[in-house]
N, C-alpha and C positions, 0 to 999 in steps of 0.2 A: 340850534346847530352848535355842537361842541367845538372847542378849539383844538387844533392838533397838538400832540405832545412835542415838546421842544427839547432837543438834545443834539449831541454830536458836534460837527464842525460848523462854525458860524463865520462865514467869510465876509470881511469888511471890504467893500469896494469903495475905496477913498479916491476922490478926484485927483489927489496928488499923483496917482499912478497913471492917469489918463494920457499924459504925454508919451508914456512908454507902451501902454496897452490900450486896446479898444475894450472897455469894460464889459460891454455885452458879450464879446467873444470870450472873455475870462469867465463870465458867468456860465456860458454854454459849456466851456471846457470843464469847469468845476462840477457842474451838474452831471456831466457825462462820467465824472469820477465818483459820483455818489453824494456830493454835497448838496444839501437841500434847504439851507438857510443862509440868506444874504442880507446885507445891510448896505445901502448907498449913503455915503457921507460926503457932503460938499459944503464946506464951511465958508467959502468965499464967492461962490458963483451967483450970478444974477438969477432972479426967480424964474424968468422965462426959460433960461438955459437949463436950470436945475430941473424944471418940469419936463422939458423935452428929453433929457437924459434919463430921468427917473421913469418916464413912460416907456422908453425903449427897453430899459432893464425889466420893467414889469411885464412887458410882452414876452421876453425871454423866460422869465420866471413861470409864467402861465404855461408856456409850451413845455417847460422842463418839470412841471409839478413841484416847483420850489416855492418856499415862502420868501416874500420880499418885504423888507422893513426899510423905512426911510428914517434917517437920523434927524432929530430935532424938529422937523417941520411937519406939523399936523396938517397944514393946508395942502402941502405938496402930496403927502401920503394919501389924503382923501381924494385929491384931484386925479391921481393916477390909479386910484383903487388899489393901493398897496395893502398888504396884509396887516400892517401896523406901523408903529412909530417907536423909535428908541430915544429916550430922554436922558440928559445929564442932570446933575444936581443944580445947575444954574439955568435950566430950561423951564418951560411951562410947568407949573405944579401938576402933579399926577391927577388930582381930582378934576381940574379944569380940562386937562387933556382927555380924560375919560368922557367928559361931557361932550367934547368935540368929536371924538373918534367913535363913540358908541361902545357898547359892551361886547360886540362880536369881533372887534379889532384887537390885535395884540399890542400891548404896551410893555416895553422893557425899560428898565431903569439902571443907569450906571451907579454903582455904590462903591464906597471906599472905606467905610467904617461900619462897625456892627450896628450902631444906631440907625444908619441909613438903610441897612438891610431890613431891620425891623419896621421902619417907617414905610418902606416900599411894599413890604408884605401886607401890613395892615391897611395900606391905601388901595390895594387891589391890583398891583402890578401882575403881569403874567409871567415874567421872568426877571432875573437880575443879572447884570454883569458885575463881577467883583474883581477889583484890582486897583492899580496894576499889581499883578502877581510878582513880576520881576521888572528890572529896569527896562525901559522901552524908549525908542527914538521915533516911533510912529506918530505919537501925539504929544504935544507939549503938555507937561504936567509937573506940578510941584508936589504931588502926592507921593509920600514914601511908599515903596513897594511893600505889600502886605505879606508876601512869602507864602509858602505852603502852610505854615503854622496858622497864619491869619485866615486862610481858606478853611482849614479844619475848624477853627474857632467859630466861624459863622454858620457852618453847615447845620447845626442844630437850631439855629434861629429862624429858619424859614423852610416851608415845604415846597417853595417855588423852585423851578429849574434854575441852577446857578451856572453861568458861563464865566470861566476864568479868562481874564484878559490882561494883556501887558507882558511883553517879552516872552511869549509862549514859544517853546521849541519842541521838536519831536523828541529829543532826548529826555525832556521832563514830562512828557505827556502821560505816561503810565502812572507816575507818582501824583500828577495833578488829578487824575480820575480817582485814584485811591484816596485822595484827600477830600473827596466829596463833590467834585465838579461833575455836572451832567454834560458839559460840553466845553469847548474852548472857542473864543473869538480870536481870529487871527487875520493878519494883513501882511506885514513884512515877512513873516516866517514862510509865507507861500510866494508872494509876489516878488520878493527879492532873492528867491532860491535860484540856483543855477539850472535846476531842472524842475520847472513849475508843475507840470502835469504829474510827474512822479511824486513830488512832494505832496500834492493834493491827495494822491492815492495812499501815500504813507500815513497821512493824518487820518483820513476817513477809515482806514483799516482798523483803527482802535475802537470804532463804535459800530454797533449793530445798525443795519439799514432800517428805515421806517417800516413798520409792520402793515401799514395801509396807506393809500393815497393821502397826500396832505390837503388836496382840494377835492371836495365831493362834487 
């Protein structure tokens, strides 16, 4: 079974927004607007709580024909039968994650420098996140923003789908795509917007819809 193509809007459902939003509702709303790729990120929760919330999100993803990725935790991803896992540079090495997840699951890697892009590509990642593209307050980072020039520089280094991440705004979206991104990973640009649903629709309008169901 081949893996689905990866592109478009990648919505990051971070637990930091849970006090303001019911994340499964946000996923349902986003899926209704056409977003089909989601990541659940919970850096501080207890494992049992994380599992329960991830399972609820996975159920919504199945009903919505959306792909559901868990940040960091291969064990949680497998336990809830997520579509894959997303790893940072300080997380489990890619080869070990692949041994755990298997070859049918999606593994994405956060990258910040050209050599990390090359390493993830050679190691068998399914997609990469590259950034931060611009300054961002969503996630603590000491990494210098790579800018559009940095995105253009790494495009030729990998055939993998590239999702630009970090400080993404609607105003910059067209230029981001022209610089080589297959999609954008967003959180605050959507969840801090004054009109969340309309912002979702504005983001997704820049990308073609999937040509076939994501789950067979």
